C-alpha positions in Angstrom: -137.0 -49.5 94.1 -139.7 -49.7 97.3 -140.3 -47.2 99.6 -138.2 -47.1 102.4 -141.6 -47.2 105.0 -142.5 -50.0 103.3 -139.2 -52.0 103.3 -138.9 -51.5 107.6 -141.7 -53.0 107.9 -141.6 -56.1 106.2 -141.9 -59.9 108.3 -139.2 -61.5 108.5 -136.6 -58.3 109.5 -135.0 -58.7 112.8 -133.5 -55.9 114.0 -136.0 -52.8 113.3 -135.1 -49.3 111.3 -134.1 -47.3 114.3 -131.8 -49.8 115.4 -130.5 -50.4 111.9 -129.7 -46.9 111.5 -127.8 -46.1 114.8 -126.2 -50.0 113.8 -124.9 -48.8 110.3 -124.0 -45.2 111.8 -121.4 -47.3 114.0 -120.3 -48.9 110.9 -119.2 -45.3 109.6 -117.8 -44.6 112.8 -115.7 -48.2 112.9 -114.4 -48.4 109.7 -113.2 -44.5 110.0 -111.9 -45.5 113.1 -109.5 -48.7 111.9 -108.3 -46.5 108.9 -106.6 -44.1 111.1 -105.6 -46.7 114.0 -102.3 -47.5 112.3 -101.2 -44.0 111.8 -99.8 -43.5 115.6 -98.1 -46.9 115.3 -95.9 -46.5 112.4 -92.9 -44.9 114.2 -93.2 -48.1 116.3 -93.3 -50.2 113.2 -90.3 -47.9 111.6 -88.5 -48.2 115.3 -88.9 -52.1 115.2 -88.3 -52.9 111.3 -85.8 -50.3 110.6 -87.3 -49.2 107.2 -86.8 -45.7 105.3 -89.2 -42.5 106.1 -90.3 -43.0 102.6 -92.1 -46.3 102.8 -94.3 -44.4 105.5 -95.7 -42.6 102.2 -96.6 -46.1 100.4 -98.3 -47.2 103.2 -100.2 -44.2 103.1 -100.5 -44.0 99.3 -101.2 -47.9 99.7 -104.6 -46.9 101.6 -105.9 -44.2 99.3 -105.2 -45.5 95.7 -107.3 -48.6 96.8 -109.7 -46.7 98.6 -110.0 -44.6 95.3 -110.2 -47.9 92.8 -113.0 -49.1 95.4 -114.9 -45.8 95.2 -114.7 -45.7 91.3 -115.4 -49.1 90.6 -117.7 -50.4 93.2 -119.4 -46.7 94.6 -122.5 -47.4 93.1 -122.6 -51.3 93.4 -125.1 -51.0 96.3 -128.1 -49.6 93.5 -127.7 -52.8 92.0 -127.3 -55.7 94.6 -128.5 -53.6 97.4 -126.9 -52.0 100.6 -126.4 -54.9 102.8 -124.6 -57.5 100.2 -122.0 -54.9 99.6 -121.6 -54.3 103.4 -121.1 -57.2 104.6 -119.0 -57.9 101.7 -116.8 -55.0 102.7 -116.7 -55.8 106.7 -115.2 -59.3 105.5 -112.1 -57.8 103.8 -112.3 -55.3 107.1 -112.0 -58.1 109.1 -109.2 -59.8 106.6 -107.3 -56.3 106.8 -106.9 -56.6 110.6 -105.9 -59.9 110.5 -102.8 -59.0 108.4 -102.6 -56.4 110.7 -102.4 -58.4 113.7 -99.6 -61.3 112.0 -97.8 -58.7 110.0 -93.8 -58.9 110.7 -92.7 -56.4 108.2 -93.7 -53.1 105.9 -95.0 -55.2 103.2 -97.3 -57.0 105.2 -98.4 -53.5 106.7 -99.2 -52.3 102.8 -101.2 -55.4 102.6 -103.1 -54.6 104.9 -103.5 -51.2 104.0 -104.2 -52.3 100.6 -107.4 -54.2 102.2 -108.3 -51.5 104.3 -108.9 -49.1 101.4 -110.8 -51.8 99.3 -113.1 -52.2 102.1 -113.3 -48.3 102.5 -113.6 -47.7 99.2 -116.6 -50.1 98.9 -118.7 -49.5 102.0 -118.7 -45.8 102.2 -121.0 -44.7 99.6 -123.6 -47.7 100.3 -123.6 -46.9 103.7 -124.0 -43.2 103.5 -127.0 -43.8 101.0 -128.5 -46.9 103.6 -129.0 -43.6 106.4 -130.4 -41.3 104.8 -132.7 -44.7 103.5 -133.3 -45.5 107.3 -133.6 -42.1 108.8 -137.3 -42.0 108.5 -137.2 -44.8 111.4 -135.8 -41.9 113.4 -135.8 -38.3 112.4 -135.3 -36.6 108.4 -132.1 -35.0 107.6 -130.5 -36.8 110.4 -129.0 -39.9 107.6 -127.0 -36.2 106.3 -125.5 -35.1 109.8 -124.5 -38.7 110.6 -122.6 -38.9 107.2 -121.0 -36.0 108.1 -120.0 -36.5 112.0 -119.4 -40.2 111.2 -116.5 -40.3 109.2 -113.9 -37.6 111.7 -115.8 -39.0 115.1 -114.0 -42.5 113.7 -110.9 -40.7 112.7 -110.8 -39.1 116.1 -111.4 -42.6 118.2 -109.4 -44.6 116.0 -105.8 -42.6 116.2 -106.8 -41.5 120.2 -107.2 -45.6 121.0 -104.3 -46.4 119.0 -101.9 -43.5 120.5 -103.0 -45.1 124.2 -102.6 -48.4 123.3 -99.2 -47.5 122.1 -97.8 -45.5 125.2 -99.4 -47.8 127.4 -98.2 -51.5 125.5 -95.7 -50.9 122.9 -95.0 -54.4 122.9 -98.5 -55.5 122.3 -100.2 -53.2 119.7 -102.3 -55.6 118.2 -104.8 -55.1 121.0 -106.0 -52.1 118.7 -106.9 -54.6 115.9 -108.3 -57.3 117.9 -110.6 -55.4 119.5 -111.4 -53.5 116.1 -111.5 -57.4 114.8 -114.2 -58.0 117.4 -117.1 -55.1 117.0 -116.2 -55.7 113.2 -117.5 -59.7 113.5 -120.4 -58.4 115.7 -121.2 -55.7 113.1 -121.3 -58.3 110.1 -124.0 -60.4 112.5 -125.8 -57.6 113.1 -125.9 -56.2 109.1 -126.8 -59.5 108.4 -130.2 -59.4 110.0 -130.6 -55.6 109.4 -133.5 -54.5 106.2 -132.6 -54.1 103.6 -133.8 -50.7 100.9 -133.0 -51.6 98.0 -134.6 -54.0 95.8 -131.3 -55.8 93.4 -132.1 -55.0 89.6 -129.9 -55.8 86.6 -126.4 -53.7 85.5 -124.5 -54.7 88.8 -121.5 -55.9 86.1 -121.5 -52.9 84.0 -121.7 -50.7 87.3 -118.2 -51.8 87.9 -116.9 -49.2 84.9 -114.1 -47.0 85.9 -116.3 -43.1 86.9 -116.9 -40.5 88.5 -120.7 -39.6 88.5 -122.3 -36.0 89.4 -126.4 -36.2 88.7 -126.7 -33.3 86.3 -128.6 -32.0 89.2 -125.6 -31.5 91.0 -122.8 -30.7 88.8 -123.5 -26.6 88.6 -123.4 -25.8 92.7 -120.4 -28.9 92.7 -118.2 -26.1 91.2 -118.3 -23.2 93.8 -119.3 -26.6 96.8 -116.4 -29.2 96.3 -113.3 -26.8 97.0 -114.7 -26.7 100.8 -114.6 -30.4 100.6 -110.9 -30.1 99.3 -110.2 -27.8 101.8 -111.0 -30.2 104.7 -109.9 -33.4 103.4 -106.3 -31.8 102.4 -106.2 -30.7 106.2 -106.8 -33.6 107.3 -104.2 -35.1 105.2 -101.7 -32.5 106.4 -102.6 -34.0 109.9 -102.5 -37.6 109.6 -99.3 -37.4 106.8 -97.0 -34.9 108.5 -98.8 -34.5 112.3 -96.8 -37.3 113.4 -93.3 -35.2 112.7 -95.0 -31.6 113.3 -95.5 -32.9 117.0 -92.0 -34.9 116.9 -90.4 -31.4 115.8 -91.9 -29.2 118.8 -92.4 -32.4 121.5 -89.6 -34.8 120.9 -89.6 -38.4 121.2 -91.7 -40.2 123.0 -94.9 -38.1 121.2 -97.4 -41.0 120.6 -99.9 -40.0 122.6 -99.3 -36.7 121.5 -99.6 -37.1 117.6 -102.8 -39.3 118.4 -104.3 -36.0 120.3 -103.8 -33.9 117.5 -105.5 -36.2 115.4 -108.6 -35.9 117.8 -108.1 -32.4 117.9 -108.8 -31.9 114.2 -111.2 -34.9 113.7 -112.9 -34.5 116.8 -113.7 -31.1 116.9 -115.1 -31.6 113.2 -117.7 -34.3 114.6 -118.8 -32.5 117.5 -119.0 -29.2 115.1 -121.1 -31.3 113.0 -123.5 -33.0 115.3 -124.2 -28.9 117.0 -124.5 -27.5 113.2 -126.6 -29.9 111.7 -129.9 -27.7 111.2 -127.9 -24.5 110.3 -128.9 -24.1 106.6 -125.8 -25.5 104.5 -124.8 -22.1 103.0 -124.3 -20.6 106.3 -122.5 -23.4 107.6 -120.1 -23.3 104.8 -119.6 -19.7 105.4 -118.8 -20.6 109.0 -116.7 -23.2 108.1 -114.6 -21.4 105.4 -114.0 -19.1 108.0 -113.1 -21.0 110.8 -110.8 -22.9 108.4 -109.1 -19.9 108.1 -108.8 -18.8 111.5 -107.5 -22.2 111.9 -104.6 -22.2 109.7 -103.6 -18.7 109.8 -102.8 -19.9 113.7 -101.2 -23.1 112.6 -98.5 -21.0 110.5 -97.6 -19.0 113.5 -97.3 -22.2 115.6 -95.5 -23.4 112.9 -93.1 -20.6 112.5 -92.7 -19.9 116.6 -92.3 -24.1 117.2 -95.4 -22.9 119.6 -96.9 -26.6 120.7 -99.7 -25.1 122.4 -100.5 -23.0 119.4 -100.4 -25.8 117.4 -103.0 -27.6 119.2 -105.3 -24.5 120.1 -105.2 -23.7 115.9 -106.0 -27.3 114.9 -109.6 -27.3 117.5 -110.4 -24.0 115.3 -109.7 -26.1 112.0 -111.7 -28.9 113.7 -115.0 -26.6 113.4 -114.2 -25.5 109.7 -113.6 -29.6 109.0 -116.5 -30.1 109.7 -119.0 -27.6 108.8 -117.7 -27.3 105.6 -117.5 -31.2 105.1 -121.4 -31.2 106.2 -121.3 -28.4 104.3 -120.9 -30.0 101.1 -123.3 -32.8 101.6 -126.6 -30.4 102.8 -125.7 -28.7 99.3 -125.5 -31.7 97.1 -127.1 -34.6 98.6 -130.8 -33.4 98.6 -130.3 -32.5 95.0 -129.7 -36.2 94.0 -132.3 -38.7 93.5 -132.7 -41.7 95.6 -131.0 -44.0 92.7 -128.4 -41.7 92.9 -127.3 -41.2 96.4 -124.8 -43.4 96.5 -122.9 -42.3 93.4 -122.8 -39.0 94.2 -121.3 -40.2 97.7 -118.9 -42.3 95.8 -117.9 -39.1 93.8 -117.8 -36.6 96.8 -115.4 -39.4 98.5 -113.8 -39.4 95.4 -112.5 -35.7 95.5 -112.0 -35.9 99.1 -109.8 -38.3 99.4 -107.8 -37.0 96.1 -107.7 -34.0 98.3 -106.7 -35.9 101.0 -103.5 -37.9 99.7 -102.2 -36.3 96.5 -101.3 -32.8 98.2 -100.0 -35.2 101.3 -98.2 -37.9 99.4 -96.8 -34.3 97.6 -95.6 -32.3 101.3 -93.7 -35.5 102.1 -91.8 -35.7 99.4 -91.0 -31.9 99.1 -90.0 -32.0 103.1 -86.7 -33.1 102.1 -85.9 -30.7 100.1 -87.8 -27.9 101.7 -87.7 -29.3 105.1 -90.8 -30.2 107.3 -91.5 -26.6 108.8 -91.1 -24.4 105.2 -93.4 -27.5 104.0 -96.0 -27.7 106.6 -96.5 -24.0 106.1 -96.9 -23.8 102.3 -99.7 -26.8 102.6 -101.6 -24.3 105.2 -101.6 -21.7 102.8 -103.1 -23.9 100.0 -105.9 -24.7 102.7 -106.4 -21.1 103.1 -106.6 -20.4 98.9 -109.1 -23.2 98.7 -110.8 -21.7 101.4 -111.1 -17.9 100.1 -112.2 -19.3 96.7 -115.5 -20.9 98.4 -115.7 -17.9 100.4 -116.0 -15.7 97.4 -118.0 -17.9 95.6 -121.0 -17.6 98.3 -120.6 -13.7 98.5 -121.0 -14.2 94.1 -123.8 -16.1 94.9 -125.3 -14.1 97.5 -125.0 -11.0 95.3 -126.7 -13.2 92.1 -129.6 -14.1 94.5 -129.9 -10.4 95.5 -130.3 -9.2 91.9 -132.3 -11.8 91.0 -134.6 -10.5 94.0 -134.4 -6.9 93.1 
């Protein structure tokens, strides 16, 4: 693999490294925005086409399953074909998903669009994460990891809020949000095509497509106590995206499309801001701050659900958002520096596999249980599960601190 500095100065590259870094940051934000944009629109689709609530779970699961399949197969593909080729292919698939959304006339089309989105996002996130770290030398060392932590929650917030605004202002023209995303994706595809490549192609691309989750040896021990922080944060995201719309409707009544987007933004937007503000904090302290904020936020969420207090629910979600951002950044800051450059895309893909499993499996289970246990009871139990994961990480931090103290004494 050539050095990043050599790649960024190759003749013929029309997009300089600094601009390419911010371009690919915007690609990561937009892919995440596209993934959250349909969520506030589901009640409108349901009212329009009259499908059963279980279909919403199927639509949600379709995206996650396709994403996981792409992560497990194509997660390391850019290490062999190059970052640009994989990203350009992923952007083409994402553009196709936007077209299907715009033309959709039934729930089957929504499922197809979400499958395409999952494939595109799963193929892109590992390559994007590694690409940003390789391009960061043109901007500031360490910034790539910060953007990897900040861009997903910021993108999720932007997509949900923008979609909610469209749903509230023009419920009969919701295709506008997909058209806007499509135009931006086309522009990003064109710019990516003339961006610098940071990886020389090498043999082994086909063999890399076998199903696997790979954590480099140096990361395996810390991953045992760090990954539950990622599981806690992304499980909370699943709660907000899967049950959040129904919880908001139960507290605010009908006509709450905008509030649905705002609750997503309260979590993910706060998480993105926290990631940027805490980007220079040491990894262990990041995890401690993140898990403590998550505990406080979840306790507030349980109190809000028990009292049907919409205001408290929003406030608790904002506090939990700090934990969402700091916790996931802590995972990245702990594990990524221990991986070799050629292992970055695979490690990031493995982290996202754990994250999306945590995001989807509990959410789907909660959707199934809500009909039996009730929405509020299910959400309270879900919140308690997130608190237990956060407590596990805090206990691990304390144990490792004590272990380090004994070694130094």
